[in-house]
Biopython code that builds the backbone (N, CA, C, O; Angstrom):
import numpy as np
from Bio.PDB.StructureBuilder import StructureBuilder

atoms = [
    (1, "VAL", "N", (1.564, -2.905, -7.585)),
    (1, "VAL", "CA", (2.323, -1.787, -7.055)),
    (1, "VAL", "C", (3.744, -2.226, -6.745)),
    (1, "VAL", "O", (4.673, -1.425, -6.854)),
    (2, "GLY", "N", (3.929, -3.470, -6.364)),
    (2, "GLY", "CA", (5.275, -3.971, -6.097)),
    (2, "GLY", "C", (5.950, -3.246, -4.954)),
    (2, "GLY", "O", (5.365, -3.076, -3.884)),
    (3, "ALA", "N", (7.162, -2.827, -5.173)),
    (3, "ALA", "CA", (7.944, -2.182, -4.120)),
    (3, "ALA", "C", (7.885, -0.655, -4.196)),
    (3, "ALA", "O", (8.666, 0.017, -3.524)),
    (4, "CYS", "N", (6.990, -0.101, -4.987)),
    (4, "CYS", "CA", (6.911, 1.355, -5.166)),
    (4, "CYS", "C", (6.524, 2.047, -3.866)),
    (4, "CYS", "O", (5.667, 1.582, -3.114)),
    (5, "ASP", "N", (7.188, 3.175, -3.631)),
    (5, "ASP", "CA", (6.892, 3.991, -2.451)),
    (5, "ASP", "C", (6.148, 5.273, -2.801)),
    (5, "ASP", "O", (5.744, 6.021, -1.911)),
    (6, "SER", "N", (5.966, 5.530, -4.090)),
    (6, "SER", "CA", (5.276, 6.751, -4.494)),
    (6, "SER", "C", (4.608, 6.536, -5.849)),
    (6, "SER", "O", (4.927, 5.599, -6.580)),
    (7, "LEU", "N", (3.682, 7.423, -6.159)),
    (7, "LEU", "CA", (3.031, 7.361, -7.465)),
    (7, "LEU", "C", (4.023, 7.687, -8.569)),
    (7, "LEU", "O", (3.896, 7.191, -9.689)),
    (8, "LYS", "N", (5.008, 8.519, -8.259)),
    (8, "LYS", "CA", (6.041, 8.863, -9.248)),
    (8, "LYS", "C", (6.829, 7.612, -9.640)),
    (8, "LYS", "O", (7.097, 7.392, -10.821)),
    (9, "GLU", "N", (7.198, 6.794, -8.653)),
    (9, "GLU", "CA", (7.902, 5.537, -8.950)),
    (9, "GLU", "C", (7.021, 4.605, -9.775)),
    (9, "GLU", "O", (7.493, 3.956, -10.709)),
    (10, "LEU", "N", (5.749, 4.544, -9.427)),
    (10, "LEU", "CA", (4.817, 3.663, -10.119)),
    (10, "LEU", "C", (4.672, 4.064, -11.587)),
    (10, "LEU", "O", (4.729, 3.213, -12.474)),
    (11, "THR", "N", (4.487, 5.350, -11.839)),
    (11, "THR", "CA", (4.323, 5.789, -13.227)),
    (11, "THR", "C", (5.646, 5.774, -13.988)),
    (11, "THR", "O", (5.643, 5.740, -15.218)),
    (12, "ALA", "N", (6.769, 5.800, -13.286)),
    (12, "ALA", "CA", (8.058, 5.668, -13.963)),
    (12, "ALA", "C", (8.249, 4.237, -14.490)),
    (12, "ALA", "O", (8.882, 4.032, -15.527)),
    (13, "GLN", "N", (7.702, 3.259, -13.774)),
    (13, "GLN", "CA", (7.784, 1.875, -14.237)),
    (13, "GLN", "C", (7.031, 1.688, -15.538)),
    (13, "GLN", "O", (7.481, 0.979, -16.439)),
    (14, "ASN", "N", (5.879, 2.334, -15.624)),
    (14, "ASN", "CA", (5.066, 2.248, -16.828)),
    (14, "ASN", "C", (4.230, 3.525, -16.923)),
    (14, "ASN", "O", (3.304, 3.714, -16.135)),
    (15, "PRO", "N", (4.543, 4.392, -17.867)),
    (15, "PRO", "CA", (3.818, 5.662, -17.978)),
    (15, "PRO", "C", (2.310, 5.497, -18.187)),
    (15, "PRO", "O", (1.545, 6.411, -17.876)),
    (16, "LYS", "N", (1.875, 4.353, -18.706)),
    (16, "LYS", "CA", (0.436, 4.126, -18.911)),
    (16, "LYS", "C", (-0.322, 4.046, -17.593)),
    (16, "LYS", "O", (-1.535, 4.256, -17.563)),
    (17, "PHE", "N", (0.380, 3.746, -16.505)),
    (17, "PHE", "CA", (-0.275, 3.699, -15.198)),
    (17, "PHE", "C", (-0.872, 5.058, -14.826)),
    (17, "PHE", "O", (-1.844, 5.120, -14.073)),
    (18, "ALA", "N", (-0.303, 6.134, -15.344)),
    (18, "ALA", "CA", (-0.768, 7.481, -15.011)),
    (18, "ALA", "C", (-2.201, 7.717, -15.468)),
    (18, "ALA", "O", (-2.861, 8.631, -14.975)),
    (19, "GLU", "N", (-2.693, 6.910, -16.401)),
    (19, "GLU", "CA", (-4.039, 7.074, -16.938)),
    (19, "GLU", "C", (-5.087, 6.265, -16.172)),
    (19, "GLU", "O", (-6.283, 6.435, -16.409)),
    (20, "ILE", "N", (-4.665, 5.398, -15.269)),
    (20, "ILE", "CA", (-5.592, 4.554, -14.523)),
    (20, "ILE", "C", (-6.345, 5.429, -13.515)),
    (20, "ILE", "O", (-5.727, 6.226, -12.809)),
    (21, "PRO", "N", (-7.673, 5.288, -13.444)),
    (21, "PRO", "CA", (-8.455, 6.150, -12.543)),
    (21, "PRO", "C", (-7.973, 6.147, -11.089)),
    (21, "PRO", "O", (-7.996, 7.195, -10.444)),
    (22, "ALA", "N", (-7.541, 5.013, -10.561)),
    (22, "ALA", "CA", (-7.064, 4.974, -9.170)),
    (22, "ALA", "C", (-5.822, 5.838, -8.989)),
    (22, "ALA", "O", (-5.642, 6.447, -7.935)),
    (23, "VAL", "N", (-4.975, 5.898, -9.994)),
    (23, "VAL", "CA", (-3.770, 6.734, -9.912)),
    (23, "VAL", "C", (-4.157, 8.203, -10.041)),
    (23, "VAL", "O", (-3.653, 9.052, -9.306)),
    (24, "VAL", "N", (-5.045, 8.493, -10.970)),
    (24, "VAL", "CA", (-5.513, 9.868, -11.149)),
    (24, "VAL", "C", (-6.162, 10.375, -9.865)),
    (24, "VAL", "O", (-5.939, 11.518, -9.467)),
    (25, "ASP", "N", (-6.960, 9.537, -9.219)),
    (25, "ASP", "CA", (-7.651, 9.914, -7.984)),
    (25, "ASP", "C", (-6.795, 9.761, -6.732)),
    (25, "ASP", "O", (-7.256, 10.045, -5.626)),
    (26, "ARG", "N", (-5.556, 9.315, -6.897)),
    (26, "ARG", "CA", (-4.598, 9.130, -5.795)),
    (26, "ARG", "C", (-5.134, 8.148, -4.743)),
    (26, "ARG", "O", (-5.042, 8.397, -3.541)),
    (27, "CYS", "N", (-5.683, 7.053, -5.211)),
    (27, "CYS", "CA", (-6.231, 6.014, -4.336)),
    (27, "CYS", "C", (-5.472, 4.706, -4.518)),
    (27, "CYS", "O", (-6.075, 3.643, -4.667)),
    (28, "VAL", "N", (-4.163, 4.793, -4.505)),
    (28, "VAL", "CA", (-3.317, 3.613, -4.661)),
    (28, "VAL", "C", (-2.639, 3.337, -3.323)),
    (28, "VAL", "O", (-2.018, 4.218, -2.728)),
    (29, "TRP", "N", (-2.772, 2.107, -2.869)),
    (29, "TRP", "CA", (-2.227, 1.704, -1.575)),
    (29, "TRP", "C", (-1.201, 0.601, -1.771)),
    (29, "TRP", "O", (-1.292, -0.172, -2.724)),
    (30, "ASN", "N", (-0.231, 0.524, -0.879)),
    (30, "ASN", "CA", (0.765, -0.544, -0.906)),
    (30, "ASN", "C", (0.952, -1.060, 0.520)),
    (30, "ASN", "O", (0.797, -0.313, 1.486)),
    (31, "ASN", "N", (1.284, -2.331, 0.636)),
    (31, "ASN", "CA", (1.422, -2.954, 1.960)),
    (31, "ASN", "C", (2.843, -2.847, 2.504)),
    (31, "ASN", "O", (3.319, -3.768, 3.167)),
    (32, "ASN", "N", (3.512, -1.757, 2.239)),
    (32, "ASN", "CA", (4.904, -1.604, 2.678)),
    (32, "ASN", "C", (5.089, -0.488, 3.706)),
    (32, "ASN", "O", (6.153, 0.128, 3.764)),
    (33, "ARG", "N", (4.076, -0.228, 4.506)),
    (33, "ARG", "CA", (4.221, 0.800, 5.553)),
    (33, "ARG", "C", (5.271, 0.375, 6.578)),
    (33, "ARG", "O", (6.037, 1.207, 7.063)),
    (34, "ARG", "N", (5.309, -0.912, 6.908)),
    (34, "ARG", "CA", (6.233, -1.412, 7.929)),
    (34, "ARG", "C", (7.312, -2.266, 7.262)),
    (34, "ARG", "O", (7.017, -3.283, 6.634)),
    (35, "GLN", "N", (8.547, -1.841, 7.410)),
    (35, "GLN", "CA", (9.682, -2.580, 6.869)),
    (35, "GLN", "C", (10.551, -3.073, 8.029)),
    (35, "GLN", "O", (10.691, -2.392, 9.044)),
    (36, "THR", "N", (11.126, -4.253, 7.867)),
    (36, "THR", "CA", (12.035, -4.776, 8.880)),
    (36, "THR", "C", (13.383, -4.068, 8.748)),
    (36, "THR", "O", (13.653, -3.470, 7.706)),
    (37, "PRO", "N", (14.228, -4.117, 9.764)),
    (37, "PRO", "CA", (15.547, -3.468, 9.666)),
    (37, "PRO", "C", (16.381, -3.970, 8.480)),
    (37, "PRO", "O", (17.213, -3.236, 7.947)),
    (38, "ALA", "N", (16.155, -5.206, 8.077)),
    (38, "ALA", "CA", (16.907, -5.759, 6.946)),
    (38, "ALA", "C", (16.272, -5.401, 5.607)),
    (38, "ALA", "O", (16.778, -5.801, 4.558)),
    (39, "GLY", "N", (15.174, -4.656, 5.627)),
    (39, "GLY", "CA", (14.530, -4.233, 4.395)),
    (39, "GLY", "C", (13.399, -5.138, 3.932)),
    (39, "GLY", "O", (12.844, -4.936, 2.852)),
    (40, "GLY", "N", (13.057, -6.122, 4.730)),
    (40, "GLY", "CA", (11.954, -7.018, 4.391)),
    (40, "GLY", "C", (10.612, -6.390, 4.719)),
    (40, "GLY", "O", (10.537, -5.359, 5.389)),
    (41, "SER", "N", (9.569, -7.020, 4.243)),
    (41, "SER", "CA", (8.226, -6.523, 4.472)),
    (41, "SER", "C", (7.619, -7.193, 5.696)),
    (41, "SER", "O", (7.467, -8.414, 5.738)),
    (42, "ASP", "N", (7.276, -6.382, 6.690)),
    (42, "ASP", "CA", (6.641, -6.921, 7.886)),
    (42, "ASP", "C", (5.249, -7.469, 7.567)),
    (42, "ASP", "O", (4.732, -8.314, 8.297)),
    (43, "PHE", "N", (4.648, -6.994, 6.489)),
    (43, "PHE", "CA", (3.347, -7.517, 6.060)),
    (43, "PHE", "C", (3.445, -9.025, 5.829)),
    (43, "PHE", "O", (2.557, -9.772, 6.242)),
    (44, "TRP", "N", (4.507, -9.476, 5.178)),
    (44, "TRP", "CA", (4.669, -10.896, 4.868)),
    (44, "TRP", "C", (5.198, -11.682, 6.051)),
    (44, "TRP", "O", (5.088, -12.908, 6.071)),
    (45, "GLU", "N", (5.765, -11.013, 7.031)),
    (45, "GLU", "CA", (6.292, -11.717, 8.194)),
    (45, "GLU", "C", (5.259, -11.805, 9.319)),
    (45, "GLU", "O", (4.917, -12.909, 9.744)),
    (46, "SER", "N", (4.763, -10.684, 9.805)),
    (46, "SER", "CA", (3.797, -10.755, 10.903)),
    (46, "SER", "C", (2.356, -10.752, 10.417)),
    (46, "SER", "O", (1.462, -11.192, 11.139)),
    (47, "GLY", "N", (2.116, -10.263, 9.207)),
    (47, "GLY", "CA", (0.756, -10.229, 8.681)),
    (47, "GLY", "C", (0.164, -11.606, 8.458)),
    (47, "GLY", "O", (-1.057, -11.767, 8.456)),
    (48, "THR", "N", (1.013, -12.591, 8.273)),
    (48, "THR", "CA", (0.513, -13.950, 8.048)),
    (48, "THR", "C", (-0.114, -14.542, 9.302)),
    (48, "THR", "O", (-0.972, -15.421, 9.220)),
    (49, "VAL", "N", (0.314, -14.061, 10.457)),
    (49, "VAL", "CA", (-0.258, -14.559, 11.717)),
    (49, "VAL", "C", (-1.216, -13.545, 12.343)),
    (49, "VAL", "O", (-1.764, -13.794, 13.417)),
    (50, "ARG", "N", (-1.416, -12.428, 11.695)),
    (50, "ARG", "CA", (-2.349, -11.393, 12.176)),
    (50, "ARG", "C", (-3.341, -11.017, 11.077)),
    (50, "ARG", "O", (-3.400, -9.858, 10.666)),
    (51, "PRO", "N", (-4.124, -11.993, 10.597)),
    (51, "PRO", "CA", (-5.080, -11.658, 9.537)),
    (51, "PRO", "C", (-6.122, -10.643, 9.994)),
    (51, "PRO", "O", (-6.707, -9.944, 9.166)),
    (52, "ASP", "N", (-6.361, -10.554, 11.303)),
    (52, "ASP", "CA", (-7.312, -9.569, 11.807)),
    (52, "ASP", "C", (-6.838, -8.151, 11.517)),
    (52, "ASP", "O", (-7.643, -7.276, 11.195)),
    (53, "VAL", "N", (-5.539, -7.926, 11.631)),
    (53, "VAL", "CA", (-4.986, -6.595, 11.365)),
    (53, "VAL", "C", (-5.028, -6.305, 9.870)),
    (53, "VAL", "O", (-5.352, -5.191, 9.459)),
    (54, "VAL", "N", (-4.700, -7.302, 9.063)),
    (54, "VAL", "CA", (-4.750, -7.133, 7.608)),
    (54, "VAL", "C", (-6.182, -6.814, 7.177)),
    (54, "VAL", "O", (-6.401, -5.908, 6.373)),
    (55, "LEU", "N", (-7.154, -7.554, 7.709)),
    (55, "LEU", "CA", (-8.550, -7.302, 7.360)),
    (55, "LEU", "C", (-9.019, -5.926, 7.839)),
    (55, "LEU", "O", (-9.792, -5.257, 7.153)),
    (56, "HIS", "N", (-8.555, -5.511, 9.007)),
    (56, "HIS", "CA", (-8.893, -4.168, 9.492)),
    (56, "HIS", "C", (-8.362, -3.115, 8.534)),
    (56, "HIS", "O", (-9.068, -2.164, 8.198)),
    (57, "ASP", "N", (-7.115, -3.280, 8.090)),
    (57, "ASP", "CA", (-6.535, -2.345, 7.133)),
    (57, "ASP", "C", (-7.365, -2.300, 5.850)),
    (57, "ASP", "O", (-7.685, -1.221, 5.351)),
    (58, "LEU", "N", (-7.710, -3.470, 5.321)),
    (58, "LEU", "CA", (-8.468, -3.521, 4.074)),
    (58, "LEU", "C", (-9.842, -2.883, 4.236)),
    (58, "LEU", "O", (-10.322, -2.198, 3.332)),
    (59, "ARG", "N", (-10.468, -3.103, 5.373)),
    (59, "ARG", "CA", (-11.771, -2.482, 5.646)),
    (59, "ARG", "C", (-11.622, -0.964, 5.712)),
    (59, "ARG", "O", (-12.452, -0.233, 5.171)),
    (60, "THR", "N", (-10.582, -0.498, 6.364)),
    (60, "THR", "CA", (-10.338, 0.942, 6.460)),
    (60, "THR", "C", (-10.142, 1.544, 5.076)),
    (60, "THR", "O", (-10.692, 2.602, 4.771)),
    (61, "ILE", "N", (-9.359, 0.871, 4.241)),
    (61, "ILE", "CA", (-9.096, 1.367, 2.889)),
    (61, "ILE", "C", (-10.374, 1.385, 2.062)),
    (61, "ILE", "O", (-10.670, 2.376, 1.395)),
    (62, "LEU", "N", (-11.129, 0.296, 2.104)),
    (62, "LEU", "CA", (-12.310, 0.180, 1.254)),
    (62, "LEU", "C", (-13.492, 1.010, 1.741)),
    (62, "LEU", "O", (-14.307, 1.458, 0.933)),
    (63, "CYS", "N", (-13.594, 1.217, 3.039)),
    (63, "CYS", "CA", (-14.758, 1.933, 3.576)),
    (63, "CYS", "C", (-14.467, 3.386, 3.932)),
    (63, "CYS", "O", (-15.360, 4.231, 3.877)),
    (64, "GLY", "N", (-13.237, 3.675, 4.292)),
    (64, "GLY", "CA", (-12.968, 5.035, 4.739)),
    (64, "GLY", "C", (-11.822, 5.693, 4.014)),
    (64, "GLY", "O", (-11.897, 6.863, 3.638)),
    (65, "GLY", "N", (-10.769, 4.943, 3.820)),
    (65, "GLY", "CA", (-9.637, 5.469, 3.103)),
    (65, "GLY", "C", (-8.729, 6.387, 3.888)),
    (65, "GLY", "O", (-7.861, 7.035, 3.303)),
    (66, "ASP", "N", (-8.904, 6.462, 5.220)),
    (66, "ASP", "CA", (-7.980, 7.312, 5.981)),
    (66, "ASP", "C", (-6.643, 6.594, 6.132)),
    (66, "ASP", "O", (-6.491, 5.451, 5.702)),
    (67, "ASP", "N", (-5.698, 7.258, 6.734)),
    (67, "ASP", "CA", (-4.345, 6.703, 6.827)),
    (67, "ASP", "C", (-4.063, 6.028, 8.161)),
    (67, "ASP", "O", (-2.904, 5.963, 8.572)),
    (68, "SER", "N", (-5.078, 5.527, 8.848)),
    (68, "SER", "CA", (-4.862, 4.864, 10.132)),
    (68, "SER", "C", (-4.724, 3.352, 9.938)),
    (68, "SER", "O", (-5.375, 2.566, 10.627)),
    (69, "THR", "N", (-3.884, 2.964, 9.010)),
    (69, "THR", "CA", (-3.648, 1.549, 8.735)),
    (69, "THR", "C", (-2.326, 1.120, 9.337)),
    (69, "THR", "O", (-1.466, 1.950, 9.633)),
    (70, "TYR", "N", (-2.173, -0.173, 9.514)),
    (70, "TYR", "CA", (-0.972, -0.721, 10.148)),
    (70, "TYR", "C", (0.061, -1.149, 9.097)),
    (70, "TYR", "O", (1.238, -0.806, 9.200)),
    (71, "TYR", "N", (-0.386, -1.890, 8.100)),
    (71, "TYR", "CA", (0.529, -2.408, 7.081)),
    (71, "TYR", "C", (0.513, -1.602, 5.778)),
    (71, "TYR", "O", (1.517, -1.553, 5.067)),
    (72, "TYR", "N", (-0.598, -0.984, 5.474)),
    (72, "TYR", "CA", (-0.764, -0.310, 4.184)),
    (72, "TYR", "C", (-0.547, 1.191, 4.302)),
    (72, "TYR", "O", (-0.794, 1.800, 5.342)),
    (73, "LYS", "N", (-0.071, 1.772, 3.187)),
    (73, "LYS", "CA", (0.042, 3.221, 3.125)),
    (73, "LYS", "C", (-0.401, 3.684, 1.744)),
    (73, "LYS", "O", (-0.212, 2.997, 0.739)),
    (74, "ARG", "N", (-0.988, 4.854, 1.730)),
    (74, "ARG", "CA", (-1.413, 5.448, 0.455)),
    (74, "ARG", "C", (-0.189, 6.041, -0.235)),
    (74, "ARG", "O", (0.602, 6.755, 0.381)),
    (75, "LEU", "N", (-0.048, 5.739, -1.501)),
    (75, "LEU", "CA", (1.067, 6.307, -2.251)),
    (75, "LEU", "C", (0.757, 7.751, -2.620)),
    (75, "LEU", "O", (-0.331, 8.067, -3.099)),
    (76, "GLU", "N", (1.708, 8.595, -2.393)),
    (76, "GLU", "CA", (1.570, 10.033, -2.719)),
    (76, "GLU", "C", (2.467, 10.387, -3.867)),
    (76, "GLU", "O", (2.499, 11.542, -4.293)),
]
sb = StructureBuilder()
sb.init_structure("model")
sb.init_model(0)
sb.init_chain("A")
sb.init_seg("    ")
for serial, (resi, resn, name, xyz) in enumerate(atoms, 1):
    if name == "N":
        sb.init_residue(resn, " ", resi, " ")
    sb.init_atom(name, np.array(xyz, "f"), 0.0, 1.0, " ", f" {name:<3s}", serial, name[0])
structure = sb.get_structure()
């Protein structure tokens, strides 16, 4: 997913992505919910010392899929 903030950006990078079942079902997540003021990813800064939060997010995504995650967001 890289730095994409939406499914439109993702499919613009490569139109073949639009055919992937996860994209069709709108189940694509990215770890860029939290950005630092300088534009960096808080996932790579604080997530390295908070694996419990990262694991909670992954469990939420894999088991429930709601949007109550800390680092991850569903691409729309």
